[in-house]
ZADO-1210 file (C-alpha; in nm, 4 decimals, padded with zeros to 6 digits):
<atoms>
<atom x="-01.2016" y="-00.4863" z="-01.7553" code="MET" pos="1"/>
<atom x="-01.0226" y="-00.4248" z="-01.4281" code="GLN" pos="2"/>
<atom x="-00.6859" y="-00.2689" z="-01.4620" code="GLN" pos="3"/>
<atom x="-00.4204" y="-00.5309" z="-01.3815" code="ARG" pos="4"/>
<atom x="-00.1214" y="-00.3015" z="-01.3014" code="THR" pos="5"/>
<atom x="-00.0338" y="-00.1918" z="-00.9488" code="VAL" pos="6"/>
<atom x="00.2194" y="00.0780" z="-00.9081" code="HIS" pos="7"/>
<atom x="00.4773" y="00.0686" z="-00.6260" code="LEU" pos="8"/>
<atom x="00.6450" y="00.3956" z="-00.5312" code="ALA" pos="9"/>
<atom x="01.0216" y="00.3649" z="-00.4681" code="VAL" pos="10"/>
<atom x="01.2569" y="00.6276" z="-00.3212" code="TYR" pos="11"/>
<atom x="01.5676" y="00.6490" z="-00.1189" code="ASP" pos="12"/>
<atom x="01.5442" y="00.5092" z="00.2428" code="THR" pos="13"/>
<atom x="01.2488" y="00.2908" z="00.1321" code="LEU" pos="14"/>
<atom x="01.1482" y="00.0538" z="00.4212" code="ALA" pos="15"/>
<atom x="01.2054" y="-00.2826" z="00.2601" code="ASP" pos="16"/>
<atom x="00.9819" y="-00.4931" z="00.4916" code="TRP" pos="17"/>
<atom x="00.6655" y="-00.2890" z="00.4500" code="GLU" pos="18"/>
<atom x="00.5400" y="-00.3715" z="00.0999" code="TYR" pos="19"/>
<atom x="00.6784" y="-00.7202" z="00.0341" code="GLY" pos="20"/>
<atom x="00.3839" y="-00.9375" z="00.1413" code="HIS" pos="21"/>
<atom x="00.1471" y="-00.7153" z="-00.0574" code="ALA" pos="22"/>
<atom x="00.3290" y="-00.7029" z="-00.3913" code="VAL" pos="23"/>
<atom x="00.4476" y="-01.0728" z="-00.3785" code="ALA" pos="24"/>
<atom x="00.0978" y="-01.2048" z="-00.3400" code="HIS" pos="25"/>
<atom x="-00.0422" y="-00.9643" z="-00.5960" code="LEU" pos="26"/>
<atom x="00.2200" y="-01.0831" z="-00.8428" code="ARG" pos="27"/>
<atom x="00.2665" y="-01.4504" z="-00.7857" code="ASN" pos="28"/>
<atom x="-00.0440" y="-01.5716" z="-00.9524" code="GLY" pos="29"/>
<atom x="-00.1869" y="-01.7675" z="-00.6584" code="MET" pos="30"/>
<atom x="-00.4254" y="-02.0341" z="-00.7698" code="ALA" pos="31"/>
<atom x="-00.6972" y="-01.9234" z="-00.5283" code="HIS" pos="32"/>
<atom x="-00.7304" y="-01.5691" z="-00.6475" code="ARG" pos="33"/>
<atom x="-01.0850" y="-01.4495" z="-00.7034" code="ALA" pos="34"/>
<atom x="-01.0412" y="-01.1633" z="-00.9433" code="SER" pos="35"/>
<atom x="-00.8555" y="-01.3009" z="-01.2416" code="GLY" pos="36"/>
<atom x="-00.4937" y="-01.3299" z="-01.3474" code="PRO" pos="37"/>
<atom x="-00.1981" y="-01.1946" z="-01.1369" code="ALA" pos="38"/>
<atom x="-00.1260" y="-00.8215" z="-01.1182" code="PHE" pos="39"/>
<atom x="00.1778" y="-00.6707" z="-01.2804" code="GLU" pos="40"/>
<atom x="00.3866" y="-00.4576" z="-01.0392" code="ILE" pos="41"/>
<atom x="00.5597" y="-00.1559" z="-01.1867" code="ARG" pos="42"/>
<atom x="00.7809" y="00.0672" z="-00.9755" code="THR" pos="43"/>
<atom x="00.7565" y="00.4410" z="-01.0022" code="VAL" pos="44"/>
<atom x="01.0221" y="00.6925" z="-00.8928" code="GLY" pos="45"/>
<atom x="01.0978" y="01.0639" z="-00.9287" code="LEU" pos="46"/>
<atom x="01.3590" y="01.0009" z="-01.1942" code="GLY" pos="47"/>
<atom x="01.2268" y="00.6977" z="-01.3606" code="GLY" pos="48"/>
<atom x="01.4712" y="00.4440" z="-01.5034" code="ALA" pos="49"/>
<atom x="01.7497" y="00.7048" z="-01.4888" code="SER" pos="50"/>
<atom x="01.7067" y="00.7669" z="-01.1107" code="GLY" pos="51"/>
<atom x="01.8185" y="00.4634" z="-00.9133" code="ALA" pos="52"/>
<atom x="01.7144" y="00.4582" z="-00.5515" code="VAL" pos="53"/>
<atom x="01.8655" y="00.2851" z="-00.2491" code="THR" pos="54"/>
<atom x="01.6401" y="00.1206" z="-00.0002" code="THR" pos="55"/>
<atom x="01.6905" y="00.1254" z="00.3820" code="MET" pos="56"/>
<atom x="01.8343" y="-00.2223" z="00.3476" code="GLY" pos="57"/>
<atom x="02.0867" y="-00.1150" z="00.0862" code="GLY" pos="58"/>
<atom x="01.9158" y="-00.2579" z="-00.2176" code="LEU" pos="59"/>
<atom x="01.9477" y="-00.0647" z="-00.5430" code="ARG" pos="60"/>
<atom x="01.6299" y="-00.0293" z="-00.7409" code="VAL" pos="61"/>
<atom x="01.5751" y="00.1163" z="-01.0937" code="LEU" pos="62"/>
<atom x="01.2167" y="00.2548" z="-01.1235" code="PRO" pos="63"/>
<atom x="01.0148" y="00.1373" z="-01.4280" code="ASP" pos="64"/>
<atom x="00.8796" y="00.4833" z="-01.4998" code="LEU" pos="65"/>
<atom x="00.8892" y="00.8404" z="-01.3738" code="PRO" pos="66"/>
<atom x="00.6252" y="00.9694" z="-01.1346" code="LEU" pos="67"/>
<atom x="00.5104" y="01.2463" z="-01.3684" code="ASP" pos="68"/>
<atom x="00.4347" y="00.9837" z="-01.6370" code="ALA" pos="69"/>
<atom x="00.1976" y="00.7929" z="-01.4083" code="LEU" pos="70"/>
<atom x="-00.1727" y="00.8403" z="-01.4842" code="ALA" pos="71"/>
<atom x="-00.4406" y="00.7051" z="-01.2425" code="PRO" pos="72"/>
<atom x="-00.6405" y="00.5452" z="-01.5245" code="GLU" pos="73"/>
<atom x="-00.3463" y="00.3264" z="-01.5996" code="GLU" pos="74"/>
<atom x="-00.3340" y="00.1775" z="-01.2509" code="SER" pos="75"/>
<atom x="-00.5333" y="-00.0389" z="-01.0146" code="ALA" pos="76"/>
<atom x="-00.3623" y="00.1039" z="-00.7102" code="MET" pos="77"/>
<atom x="-00.0683" y="00.3161" z="-00.5908" code="LEU" pos="78"/>
<atom x="00.1230" y="00.1729" z="-00.3037" code="ILE" pos="79"/>
<atom x="00.3331" y="00.4185" z="-00.1006" code="LEU" pos="80"/>
<atom x="00.5729" y="00.2519" z="00.1498" code="PRO" pos="81"/>
<atom x="00.7357" y="00.4250" z="00.4391" code="GLY" pos="82"/>
<atom x="01.0838" y="00.5784" z="00.4145" code="ALA" pos="83"/>
<atom x="01.2944" y="00.8091" z="00.6314" code="GLY" pos="84"/>
<atom x="01.2542" y="01.0811" z="00.3678" code="LEU" pos="85"/>
<atom x="00.8919" y="01.1172" z="00.4507" code="TRP" pos="86"/>
<atom x="00.9851" y="01.2915" z="00.7726" code="ASP" pos="87"/>
<atom x="01.2912" y="01.4719" z="00.6402" code="ALA" pos="88"/>
<atom x="01.1554" y="01.7454" z="00.4304" code="GLY" pos="89"/>
<atom x="00.9478" y="01.7863" z="00.1103" code="GLU" pos="90"/>
<atom x="01.1389" y="01.5497" z="-00.1294" code="GLU" pos="91"/>
<atom x="00.8635" y="01.2993" z="-00.1302" code="LEU" pos="92"/>
<atom x="00.5668" y="01.5466" z="-00.1442" code="ALA" pos="93"/>
<atom x="00.5274" y="01.4861" z="-00.5185" code="PRO" pos="94"/>
<atom x="00.4167" y="01.1334" z="-00.4322" code="PHE" pos="95"/>
<atom x="00.1509" y="01.2504" z="-00.1891" code="ALA" pos="96"/>
<atom x="00.0223" y="01.4893" z="-00.4668" code="LYS" pos="97"/>
<atom x="00.0090" y="01.1986" z="-00.7032" code="LYS" pos="98"/>
<atom x="-00.1932" y="01.0066" z="-00.4512" code="ALA" pos="99"/>
<atom x="-00.4338" y="01.2933" z="-00.4429" code="ALA" pos="100"/>
<atom x="-00.4704" y="01.2581" z="-00.8193" code="GLU" pos="101"/>
<atom x="-00.5448" y="00.8947" z="-00.7756" code="PHE" pos="102"/>
<atom x="-00.8077" y="00.9549" z="-00.5115" code="VAL" pos="103"/>
<atom x="-00.9743" y="01.2269" z="-00.7194" code="ALA" pos="104"/>
<atom x="-00.9879" y="00.9806" z="-01.0109" code="ALA" pos="105"/>
<atom x="-01.1455" y="00.7079" z="-00.7828" code="GLY" pos="106"/>
<atom x="-00.8342" y="00.4871" z="-00.7944" code="VAL" pos="107"/>
<atom x="-00.7208" y="00.3524" z="-00.4480" code="PRO" pos="108"/>
<atom x="-00.4026" y="00.4443" z="-00.2693" code="VAL" pos="109"/>
<atom x="-00.2301" y="00.2272" z="-00.0031" code="ALA" pos="110"/>
<atom x="00.0110" y="00.3972" z="00.2399" code="ALA" pos="111"/>
<atom x="00.2089" y="00.2517" z="00.5264" code="ILE" pos="112"/>
<atom x="00.4221" y="00.4113" z="00.7997" code="CYS" pos="113"/>
<atom x="00.5665" y="00.7480" z="00.7086" code="GLY" pos="114"/>
<atom x="00.3697" y="00.7542" z="00.3852" code="ALA" pos="115"/>
<atom x="00.0571" y="00.8182" z="00.5947" code="THR" pos="116"/>
<atom x="00.2189" y="01.1395" z="00.7181" code="ALA" pos="117"/>
<atom x="00.2607" y="01.2452" z="00.3590" code="GLY" pos="118"/>
<atom x="-00.1091" y="01.1847" z="00.2992" code="LEU" pos="119"/>
<atom x="-00.1995" y="01.3717" z="00.6123" code="ALA" pos="120"/>
<atom x="-00.0158" y="01.6761" z="00.4944" code="ARG" pos="121"/>
<atom x="-00.1961" y="01.6474" z="00.1637" code="GLU" pos="122"/>
<atom x="-00.5338" y="01.6407" z="00.3465" code="GLY" pos="123"/>
<atom x="-00.6264" y="01.2923" z="00.2203" code="LEU" pos="124"/>
<atom x="-00.6866" y="01.1393" z="00.5667" code="LEU" pos="125"/>
<atom x="-00.9373" y="01.4087" z="00.6698" code="ASP" pos="126"/>
<atom x="-01.2949" y="01.2632" z="00.6633" code="GLY" pos="127"/>
<atom x="-01.1652" y="00.9063" z="00.5991" code="ARG" pos="128"/>
<atom x="-01.1078" y="00.6298" z="00.8547" code="ALA" pos="129"/>
<atom x="-00.7300" y="00.5729" z="00.8744" code="HIS" pos="130"/>
<atom x="-00.4491" y="00.4649" z="01.1006" code="THR" pos="131"/>
<atom x="-00.0662" y="00.5049" z="01.1175" code="SER" pos="132"/>
<atom x="00.2223" y="00.4556" z="01.3633" code="ALA" pos="133"/>
<atom x="00.0348" y="00.6595" z="01.6353" code="ALA" pos="134"/>
<atom x="-00.2315" y="00.9213" z="01.6545" code="ALA" pos="135"/>
<atom x="00.0330" y="01.1567" z="01.8034" code="GLU" pos="136"/>
<atom x="00.2625" y="01.1045" z="01.4983" code="TYR" pos="137"/>
<atom x="-00.0089" y="01.2292" z="01.2663" code="LEU" pos="138"/>
<atom x="-00.1067" y="01.5088" z="01.5011" code="GLY" pos="139"/>
<atom x="00.2200" y="01.6863" z="01.4213" code="PHE" pos="140"/>
<atom x="00.1459" y="01.6978" z="01.0481" code="GLN" pos="141"/>
<atom x="00.0749" y="02.0478" z="00.9185" code="SER" pos="142"/>
<atom x="-00.2879" y="02.0998" z="00.8337" code="GLY" pos="143"/>
<atom x="-00.3957" y="01.7532" z="00.9662" code="TYR" pos="144"/>
<atom x="-00.7633" y="01.7538" z="01.0604" code="GLN" pos="145"/>
<atom x="-00.8325" y="01.3861" z="01.0690" code="GLY" pos="146"/>
<atom x="-00.7993" y="01.3048" z="01.4376" code="ALA" pos="147"/>
<atom x="-01.1627" y="01.2109" z="01.4658" code="ALA" pos="148"/>
<atom x="-01.1177" y="00.9541" z="01.1938" code="ASP" pos="149"/>
<atom x="-00.8106" y="00.7892" z="01.3393" code="TYR" pos="150"/>
<atom x="-00.8506" y="00.4191" z="01.4304" code="ARG" pos="151"/>
<atom x="-00.6373" y="00.2390" z="01.6835" code="GLU" pos="152"/>
<atom x="-00.5993" y="-00.0816" z="01.4746" code="THR" pos="153"/>
<atom x="-00.3569" y="-00.2699" z="01.2540" code="GLU" pos="154"/>
<atom x="-00.4701" y="-00.1485" z="00.9151" code="ALA" pos="155"/>
<atom x="-00.7815" y="00.0296" z="00.7819" code="VAL" pos="156"/>
<atom x="-00.9565" y="00.0555" z="00.4455" code="THR" pos="157"/>
<atom x="-01.1698" y="00.3697" z="00.4269" code="SER" pos="158"/>
<atom x="-01.5430" y="00.3364" z="00.3668" code="ALA" pos="159"/>
<atom x="-01.5090" y="00.4756" z="00.0241" code="ASP" pos="160"/>
<atom x="-01.2372" y="00.2187" z="-00.0618" code="GLY" pos="161"/>
<atom x="-00.9953" y="00.4831" z="-00.1799" code="LEU" pos="162"/>
<atom x="-00.7515" y="00.4664" z="00.1070" code="LEU" pos="163"/>
<atom x="-00.5676" y="00.1801" z="00.2757" code="VAL" pos="164"/>
<atom x="-00.3423" y="00.2710" z="00.5766" code="THR" pos="165"/>
<atom x="-00.1227" y="00.0924" z="00.8253" code="ALA" pos="166"/>
<atom x="00.1616" y="00.1464" z="01.0744" code="GLY" pos="167"/>
<atom x="00.5186" y="00.0314" z="01.0361" code="PRO" pos="168"/>
<atom x="00.4856" y="-00.2895" z="01.2350" code="THR" pos="169"/>
<atom x="00.1942" y="-00.4297" z="01.0310" code="GLU" pos="170"/>
<atom x="00.3047" y="-00.5311" z="00.6892" code="PRO" pos="171"/>
<atom x="00.0908" y="-00.8401" z="00.6898" code="VAL" pos="172"/>
<atom x="-00.2319" y="-00.6489" z="00.7901" code="ALA" pos="173"/>
<atom x="-00.1403" y="-00.3950" z="00.5320" code="PHE" pos="174"/>
<atom x="-00.1144" y="-00.6721" z="00.2725" code="ALA" pos="175"/>
<atom x="-00.4477" y="-00.8100" z="00.3805" code="ARG" pos="176"/>
<atom x="-00.6211" y="-00.4881" z="00.3202" code="GLU" pos="177"/>
<atom x="-00.4534" y="-00.4358" z="-00.0227" code="VAL" pos="178"/>
<atom x="-00.5376" y="-00.7938" z="-00.1219" code="LEU" pos="179"/>
<atom x="-00.8962" y="-00.7528" z="-00.0045" code="GLY" pos="180"/>
<atom x="-00.9440" y="-00.4138" z="-00.1736" code="ARG" pos="181"/>
<atom x="-00.8357" y="-00.5615" z="-00.5070" code="LEU" pos="182"/>
<atom x="-01.0373" y="-00.8721" z="-00.4597" code="ASP" pos="183"/>
<atom x="-00.7527" y="-01.1085" z="-00.4889" code="VAL" pos="184"/>
<atom x="-00.8975" y="-01.3690" z="-00.2640" code="MET" pos="185"/>
<atom x="-01.2332" y="-01.4664" z="-00.1334" code="GLU" pos="186"/>
<atom x="-01.2964" y="-01.3413" z="00.2225" code="PRO" pos="187"/>
<atom x="-01.2596" y="-01.6787" z="00.3861" code="ALA" pos="188"/>
<atom x="-00.9372" y="-01.7459" z="00.1951" code="VAL" pos="189"/>
<atom x="-00.8042" y="-01.4046" z="00.2739" code="LEU" pos="190"/>
<atom x="-00.8776" y="-01.4589" z="00.6414" code="ASP" pos="191"/>
<atom x="-00.6893" y="-01.7916" z="00.6278" code="ALA" pos="192"/>
<atom x="-00.3916" y="-01.6278" z="00.4481" code="TRP" pos="193"/>
<atom x="-00.3745" y="-01.3608" z="00.7206" code="TYR" pos="194"/>
<atom x="-00.3960" y="-01.6201" z="01.0007" code="ARG" pos="195"/>
<atom x="-00.1105" y="-01.8134" z="00.8443" code="LEU" pos="196"/>
<atom x="00.1250" y="-01.5306" z="00.7714" code="PHE" pos="197"/>
<atom x="00.0400" y="-01.3184" z="01.0803" code="ARG" pos="198"/>
<atom x="-00.0119" y="-01.5938" z="01.3431" code="HIS" pos="199"/>
<atom x="00.1432" y="-01.9067" z="01.1939" code="SER" pos="200"/>
<atom x="-00.1975" y="-02.0654" z="01.2410" code="ASP" pos="201"/>
<atom x="-00.1710" y="-02.4223" z="01.1036" code="ALA" pos="202"/>
<atom x="-00.5577" y="-02.4472" z="01.0769" code="SER" pos="203"/>
<atom x="-00.5250" y="-02.2029" z="00.7830" code="ALA" pos="204"/>
<atom x="-00.3540" y="-02.4604" z="00.5594" code="TYR" pos="205"/>
<atom x="-00.6611" y="-02.6670" z="00.4695" code="PRO" pos="206"/>
<atom x="-00.8442" y="-02.3610" z="00.3676" code="VAL" pos="207"/>
<atom x="-00.5671" y="-02.2384" z="00.1402" code="LEU" pos="208"/>
<atom x="-00.5031" y="-02.5878" z="00.0008" code="GLU" pos="209"/>
<atom x="-00.8799" y="-02.6289" z="-00.0811" code="ALA" pos="210"/>
<atom x="-00.8834" y="-02.2868" z="-00.2476" code="ALA" pos="211"/>
<atom x="-00.5859" y="-02.3810" z="-00.4576" code="ALA" pos="212"/>
<atom x="-00.7533" y="-02.6972" z="-00.5906" code="GLN" pos="213"/>
<atom x="-01.0549" y="-02.5002" z="-00.7223" code="ARG" pos="214"/>
</atoms>
């Protein structure tokens, strides 16, 4: 049976806008999902429930569990949003190391914005198609050898399905790749969802309504 829990990493300076579409549509039990019941979202932080974090927007979040208690086999995916701290030292390096554990165990990781830099430093982008804010941004990351695999596009899922990446201005495309990787919607429905939320395309409504009736 497919694991139904997705873990969202939370830390100080968390970029509020980058993960919202993904977790909301995993969690809300949309009638047109293809892969079963809704996913549970659990937050994970360095200090667990005793270590509240403050997002970039000033929201205070209490993580559900500490990072060191998270095991890949208990998760369907680890989502790593961007944060100012990704480019301000090594404080968030444990999250990138946990991502390496997930990938080694065959469990996918989704990273957006600065979190892609953390994965670059961990070597997880090398040999896998990926994107980020800009190729030059990743080029400054120590040890990064993935330039040949960089894609100038909104969001990317690697061929092995273990890595989803996106830049900071693409939360909807990021969500599309996350929802697609977890088989939340049939391809035609997912395409309609993306057209609606990214482009306000009214022609998407009939497709979503028909799916909701099934």
